[in-house]
C-alpha positions as CSV (number, residue, x, y, z in Angstrom):
1,M,19.3,-19.0,8.3
2,A,16.6,-17.3,10.3
3,D,13.3,-16.5,8.7
4,I,12.8,-12.9,7.7
5,K,9.8,-11.4,9.5
6,P,7.5,-9.6,7.0
7,R,7.2,-5.9,7.6
8,F,3.9,-4.0,8.0
9,E,3.5,-0.9,5.9
10,F,1.5,2.3,5.7
11,R,1.8,4.0,2.4
12,T,-0.1,6.9,1.0
13,F,0.0,9.1,-2.1
14,A,-0.6,12.9,-2.7
15,Q,0.5,15.7,-5.0
16,N,2.2,17.5,-2.1
17,F,2.7,16.5,1.6
18,G,3.5,19.9,3.0
19,I,3.7,19.7,6.8
20,V,4.2,15.9,6.7
21,E,7.5,16.4,4.8
22,T,8.5,19.3,7.0
23,K,8.0,17.2,10.2
24,M,9.8,14.2,8.7
25,R,12.9,16.3,7.9
26,H,12.8,17.9,11.3
27,L,12.7,14.6,13.1
28,S,15.4,12.8,11.1
29,K,18.2,13.6,8.7
30,C,17.9,12.3,5.2
31,E,19.9,9.0,5.4
32,N,19.9,8.1,1.7
33,I,18.7,9.2,-1.7
34,R,18.0,6.5,-4.3
35,E,16.7,6.6,-7.9
36,S,15.3,3.7,-9.8
37,S,13.4,2.9,-13.0
38,E,11.0,0.0,-12.5
39,I,8.3,-1.8,-14.4
40,Y,5.2,-2.9,-12.5
41,I,3.1,-5.7,-14.1
42,V,-0.4,-4.9,-13.2
43,S,-3.2,-7.5,-13.5
44,R,-6.9,-6.7,-13.9
45,T,-7.8,-9.7,-11.8
46,N,-5.3,-9.5,-8.9
47,N,-4.9,-7.1,-6.0
48,E,-2.8,-9.2,-3.7
49,N,0.4,-9.8,-5.5
50,N,2.8,-6.9,-6.2
51,T,5.0,-7.8,-9.2
52,K,7.8,-5.5,-10.5
53,I,11.0,-5.6,-12.4
54,R,14.0,-3.5,-11.4
55,D,17.6,-3.9,-12.8
56,K,16.3,-6.9,-14.8
57,L,15.2,-8.6,-11.6
58,M,11.7,-9.9,-11.1
59,D,10.3,-9.2,-7.6
60,I,7.0,-10.6,-6.3
61,K,5.5,-9.7,-2.9
62,V,2.3,-11.2,-1.7
63,F,-0.3,-9.6,0.6
64,V,-0.3,-11.4,4.0
65,Q,-2.8,-9.6,6.2
66,K,-4.3,-6.3,7.2
67,Q,-3.9,-5.3,10.9
68,E,-4.9,-2.0,12.5
69,G,-5.2,-0.4,9.0
70,L,-1.7,-1.5,8.0
71,E,-0.8,-4.0,5.4
72,Q,1.8,-6.8,5.7
73,W,3.6,-8.0,2.6
74,N,5.9,-11.0,2.2
75,P,8.5,-11.6,-0.6
76,R,7.5,-14.6,-2.7
77,M,10.2,-14.8,-5.3
78,K,13.1,-13.0,-6.9
79,G,14.2,-14.0,-10.4
80,S,16.6,-12.7,-13.1
81,F,16.3,-12.4,-16.8
82,P,16.8,-14.2,-19.1
83,M,14.2,-16.4,-17.2
84,K,13.3,-20.0,-17.9
85,T,9.8,-20.6,-19.3
86,E,9.2,-23.1,-16.5
87,I,9.7,-20.4,-13.9
88,I,7.5,-17.9,-15.7
89,K,4.8,-20.5,-16.1
90,N,4.8,-22.0,-12.6
91,E,5.9,-19.1,-10.4
92,V,5.3,-15.7,-12.2
93,F,2.0,-16.1,-14.0
94,P,0.1,-17.7,-11.1
95,A,0.8,-14.4,-9.2
96,F,-1.2,-12.5,-11.9
97,Q,-4.2,-14.8,-11.7
98,V,-4.8,-14.7,-15.4
99,S,-4.9,-17.2,-18.3
100,L,-1.6,-18.5,-19.5
101,P,-0.2,-17.2,-22.8
102,E,1.3,-19.5,-25.4
103,F,5.0,-20.0,-24.6
104,K,7.1,-20.3,-27.7
105,R,10.6,-20.2,-26.1
106,D,12.5,-22.2,-23.6
107,E,13.6,-18.9,-21.9
108,Y,12.8,-15.2,-22.3
109,S,14.9,-12.1,-22.1
110,L,13.3,-9.1,-20.4
111,E,12.3,-7.6,-23.7
112,E,10.8,-10.9,-25.0
113,Y,8.9,-11.4,-21.8
114,L,7.4,-7.9,-22.0
115,N,6.7,-7.8,-25.7
116,E,5.6,-11.4,-26.2
117,L,3.9,-12.4,-22.9
118,I,2.8,-9.2,-21.1
119,R,1.9,-6.5,-23.5
120,P,-0.3,-8.7,-25.8
121,H,-2.2,-10.1,-22.8
122,K,-5.7,-8.6,-22.4
123,D,-5.6,-8.6,-18.6
124,L,-2.0,-7.4,-18.0
125,V,-0.4,-3.9,-18.3
126,A,3.3,-3.0,-18.0
127,V,3.6,0.3,-16.2
128,N,6.8,2.4,-16.0
129,V,7.6,3.9,-12.6
130,F,10.5,6.2,-11.9
131,K,11.3,6.7,-8.2
132,R,13.5,9.2,-6.4
133,R,13.4,8.0,-2.8
134,F,14.5,10.0,0.3
135,A,15.0,7.7,3.4
136,F,14.5,8.7,7.0
137,T,13.9,7.0,10.4
138,V,10.9,8.1,12.5
139,N,10.1,6.3,15.8
140,S,12.5,3.5,14.8
141,C,10.5,2.9,11.6
142,I,11.9,2.9,8.0
143,T,10.3,6.0,6.6
144,E,10.5,7.6,3.1
145,I,9.1,10.2,0.9
146,A,9.5,9.7,-2.8
147,E,8.9,11.6,-6.0
148,L,7.3,9.4,-8.6
149,L,6.5,9.3,-12.3
150,I,3.9,6.7,-13.1
151,N,3.7,6.4,-16.9
152,G,4.7,10.0,-16.8
153,A,2.2,11.2,-14.2
154,A,3.9,13.0,-11.3
155,I,2.9,12.2,-7.7
156,K,4.5,11.7,-4.3
157,T,4.3,8.9,-1.8
158,V,5.1,8.6,1.9
159,A,5.7,5.2,3.5
160,I,6.4,3.9,7.0
161,E,7.5,0.3,7.5
162,S,8.3,-1.8,10.5
163,T,7.7,-5.3,11.9
164,D,6.0,-3.5,14.9
165,P,2.5,-2.1,14.0
166,E,2.3,0.0,17.1
167,A,5.6,1.8,16.1
168,I,4.1,2.6,12.7
169,L,0.9,4.0,14.2
170,K,2.8,6.2,16.5
171,A,5.0,7.5,13.6
172,K,1.8,8.1,11.6
173,E,0.4,10.3,14.4
174,T,3.7,12.1,14.8
175,L,3.8,12.9,11.1
176,C,0.2,14.1,10.9
177,L,-0.8,11.2,8.6
178,T,-3.7,9.8,10.6
179,E,-6.3,11.1,8.1
180,Y,-4.5,9.8,5.0
181,E,-5.7,6.6,3.3
182,N,-3.4,3.6,3.3
183,V,-2.8,2.8,-0.4
184,N,-0.3,0.3,-1.7
185,Y,1.6,0.7,-5.0
186,L,-0.6,-1.8,-6.8
187,L,-3.8,0.1,-6.0
188,A,-2.3,3.5,-6.7
189,I,-1.0,2.4,-10.1
190,K,-4.4,0.9,-11.0
191,R,-6.1,4.2,-10.0
192,I,-3.6,6.4,-12.0
193,T,-3.8,4.2,-15.1
194,G,-7.6,3.9,-14.9
195,M,-7.9,0.3,-13.9
196,E,-9.6,1.2,-10.7
197,P,-11.8,4.3,-9.9
198,L,-10.1,7.1,-8.0
């Protein structure tokens, strides 16, 4: 099986995207609308591993590099609940870069994982994120605008993804996004929940 080439990403957040959204909808029809409820596990000591749970599946992506203001992320693991303690201890918690909790079970359901290992930990926070995502294609790049609720706080995000950085930069320019800061989900959630300054 061929290796999957990690995509580069530009993502930004705002209360309203105005002309950006207008241009996006003019350039491409909406190809898909998806809704999901996710739980991001945010660590006070880590900004390079993006860890979330969706549909009882654990998903960890690691930061690879920054290039031309874009960020490249690579999937590290996908796991399902109930999850063996061995996997949580050796694959999940190293991504948080925090001290290990005391493990009292051989495996954990999602509820046990959150209530016994995550929420009591002084350096970890479980953050609820609802997403309504609208998919487009701009300059051959995967492009989306999404309506979010992050622990109940409403905000929007726009993202452009591709394995080709130059294609993303051109799409950014076309969508009038050149003055927007590139902010990944991890940093945005930390800012909204007060872990990082705005």
